[in-house]
C-alpha positions, 0 to 999 in steps of 0.5 A: 279084530284085536287080540282080546276080541279074538281070545274072548270070542274063541273061548266063548265059541268053544264053550257054546259048542260044547254046551249046545252039543250036549243039549242037542245030543240029548233031544234030537235024532242023529244025522241032519236033524242034530246038525241043523239044531246044532247050527241054529243053537250056535247061531243064536248064541254066537251072533249076539256075542259077535254084535256085543264084541263089535259094540265094545270095539273088540272087532271091526268091520261090516256085514253086507248081504249080496255080492262083495264090493271091490275095495278101492284105495280111497275107501280105505283112507289111503291117498292115491299116489302120484303114479296111480292118480289119473289127471285130466289134460296134460301133466306138466 
């Protein structure tokens, strides 16, 4: 994530929180009902905003449902060093 993406999404999240908070406070009962609808409202606003920022190139990465995959050096584009490289046979 670059600085532009962070600042824009931070400001957008704060503005969305205030707006959704004022709207939800007016139409829902206090407690879990208000909390639930606040979370739903923020998700409906922030998820598309994050996808837009990703398409613009401001943030990078991927989302995967399920258990996390272990990171390997080869998946990050770094070549394995000779000290960590495994060879078959003898290494002369």
